[in-house]
LOBATOR-545809 format. One record per residue (C-alpha): x, y, z; residue in one letter. Coordinates in steps of 0.5 Angstrom, whole numbers, plus 500, padded with zeros to 3 digits. Layout:
REM residues N
XYZA ...
REM end
This chain:
REM residues 258
536625715X 543631715X 542634707X 549631706X 547624707X 541626701X 546628697X 551621699X 544617697X 543621690X 551621689X 549614690X 544612685X 548617680X 554613680X 550606680X 546609673X 553610670X 556604672X 551599675X 557593675X 559596682X 555593686X 560592692X 560597699X 566597704X 565599711X 570599716X 566596723X 569599730X 568607731X 564606724X 559602724X 559603732X 560608737X 567606740X 571600739X 569593741X 575589740X 578595745X 573592750X 573585749X 581586751X 579591757X 576586759X 580579759X 585583762X 582587767X 579580770X 586576769X 583572764X 588570759X 591565756X 597565753X 604567757X 608568751X 604575748X 609580749X 614575746X 617572753X 615567757X 611569764X 606568770X 600569768X 598574773X 595581775X 602584773X 602580767X 595582765X 596589767X 603590762X 598586755X 594592757X 599597758X 603595752X 596595747X 595603749X 602604748X 602601740X 596605739X 599612743X 604611738X 601610732X 603604731X 596601729X 600594726X 602592733X 595594736X 591590732X 595585732X 596584740X 588585740X 587579736X 593575740X 589576747X 584571744X 590565743X 588559748X 580561746X 575557743X 571560738X 565559742X 569561748X 570568744X 563569742X 561567749X 565573751X 564579747X 556577748X 558578755X 562584754X 558588749X 552586754X 556589760X 559595757X 551597755X 549603750X 550608754X 556612752X 562613758X 568612761X 571608765X 578606769X 582600768X 590599771X 589607771X 587609765X 581612762X 578608757X 571608753X 565605756X 559602752X 558600745X 552602740X 551603733X 553609729X 545610726X 547614720X 552609718X 546603719X 541607714X 547608709X 548600709X 540599709X 540603703X 545600699X 542594700X 535596697X 539598691X 543591689X 549594692X 553588696X 555590703X 562588706X 565590713X 573589712X 575590720X 582590722X 579587729X 579579731X 573576726X 569572730X 569577736X 566582730X 561578727X 558576734X 557584735X 554584729X 549578730X 548581737X 546589733X 542585728X 548587722X 548583717X 554584712X 559580709X 566580714X 573580713X 577581720X 583578723X 583571724X 588566729X 590560727X 587555730X 591549733X 586543736X 580547736X 584553740X 586560737X 593561738X 597568737X 598566730X 595570725X 593569718X 594572712X 591577709X 591581714X 586586713X 590592716X 591599714X 595598706X 592590708X 585592707X 586593700X 591587699X 583583702X 579586697X 582584691X 583577694X 576576696X 571582693X 574584687X 580583684X 580589679X 574593680X 573599686X 568599690X 562605689X 563606696X 568606702X 567609709X 571609715X 573613721X 581614721X 588615718X 589608717X 583607712X 586612707X 589606702X 582603702X 578610701X 582612695X 579606690X 572608692X 569612687X 564614693X 569616699X 566617706X 569618713X 564619720X 567621726X 571626729X 578624727X 582630725X 586629721X 583625716X 576630717X 582635714X 584631709X 577630707X 575637707X 581638701X 579631698X 571634698X 569627700X 563627703X 563627711X 557624715X 
REM end
């Protein structure tokens, strides 16, 4: 165990002793609880295998051909590269339009199995993207520690809720979950995204609406600057990963880093 993780555990126990009512924690999911992004992996799978069912994902009627699948894939990564985070996450959830919840579970299971837990890279439409999905061991240890201390653990993810839950189940990760929800019509997801949406500031709104309207979490763990709004609500903000911009902020504010 790293020394700073021991210090973090001590800090949590001290905080709980002083504030026994502070009994919930919030974690991001992709690149926080797991290494790599399960939502991106599913999107790549759907596009690579020409499985999309909604021809209006890019707000214009298109044929469900290879060109369309390539364009959806490139549009998502274009949003991500330009830091248009809300557009990126919404498109990543909208690709499930036309699928039933059970079909989403089946597809996600297939993707996780095909990705495996060895991290590397792969090619998709001429772009190099991550390959492999595995648990962030220290984050899982932290979750287990919090549960033993009587803290309710919540995952608030900007990825599609059914797909995230399927990934959690695959890895045996038990926690309460808030993710992006699509409208369901005639048993199938549509491209309409339901409010509140757990993206950037929306994570705080979801926390206030669903978890606790007034109290702050004892700890928030996130890997990206998009998590700053919810990180700043925590008694103990914790940064995980290698996001240089977030690491710099964490160092300036003397936040925990694991």
